[in-house]
C-alpha positions in Angstrom: -11.4 18.1 102.6 -10.6 14.4 102.7 -7.2 15.0 104.4 -8.8 17.3 107.0 -11.4 14.5 107.7 -8.6 12.0 108.0 -6.6 14.1 110.4 -9.6 15.0 112.6 -11.1 11.4 112.4 -14.3 12.8 110.9 -15.5 10.0 108.5 -18.1 12.3 106.8 -15.5 14.9 105.8 -13.1 12.1 104.7 -15.6 10.4 102.5 -16.9 13.7 101.0 -13.4 14.8 100.2 -12.5 11.4 98.7 -15.7 11.3 96.6 -15.0 14.9 95.3 -11.4 14.0 94.4 -12.5 10.8 92.6 -15.3 12.6 90.7 -12.8 15.3 89.6 -10.4 12.6 88.4 -13.2 10.8 86.6 -14.3 14.0 84.8 -10.8 14.8 83.7 -10.2 11.3 82.3 -13.6 11.3 80.5 -12.7 14.7 78.9 -9.2 13.5 78.1 -10.3 10.2 76.4 -13.4 11.7 74.8 -13.9 11.7 71.1 -15.7 15.0 71.4 -13.2 17.6 70.2 -14.3 20.4 72.6 -14.1 18.1 75.7 -10.7 16.8 74.6 -9.4 20.3 74.1 -10.7 21.5 77.4 -8.9 18.6 79.2 -5.7 19.4 77.3 -5.8 23.1 78.4 -6.8 22.5 82.0 -4.1 19.8 82.3 -1.5 22.5 81.9 -0.3 25.2 84.3 0.1 27.7 81.4 0.0 28.0 77.6 0.8 30.6 74.9 -1.9 31.6 72.4 -1.7 34.3 69.7 1.4 35.8 71.4 -0.2 36.0 74.8 0.8 33.9 77.9 -2.0 32.5 80.0 -1.5 31.0 83.5 -4.0 28.8 85.3 -5.4 30.0 88.6 -7.7 28.4 91.1 -10.7 29.9 92.9 -13.2 28.5 95.4 -16.9 29.5 95.1 -19.4 28.2 97.6 -17.1 25.3 98.5 -16.4 24.3 94.9 -13.0 24.5 93.2 -12.8 26.2 89.8 -9.9 26.8 87.4 -9.6 29.8 85.2 -6.8 31.3 83.1 -5.3 34.8 83.4 -3.5 36.6 80.6 -0.1 37.5 81.7 1.2 39.4 78.6 
């Protein structure tokens, strides 16, 4: 969104996109550095494109719902 705002010279889109990107980065860093085991584990998993667990391969996918970006994992095998 920020890039679209920059290209179209729309300051509102630019700042909204930049704020969203900064907030996502902030949350990731908070989870990564957290002493809370669950938050730290969540950051470790979502920081990867894929992982293996109990003999199954999971791949990260992205979806958009109501303008919000979400990640989820799909079991491949």
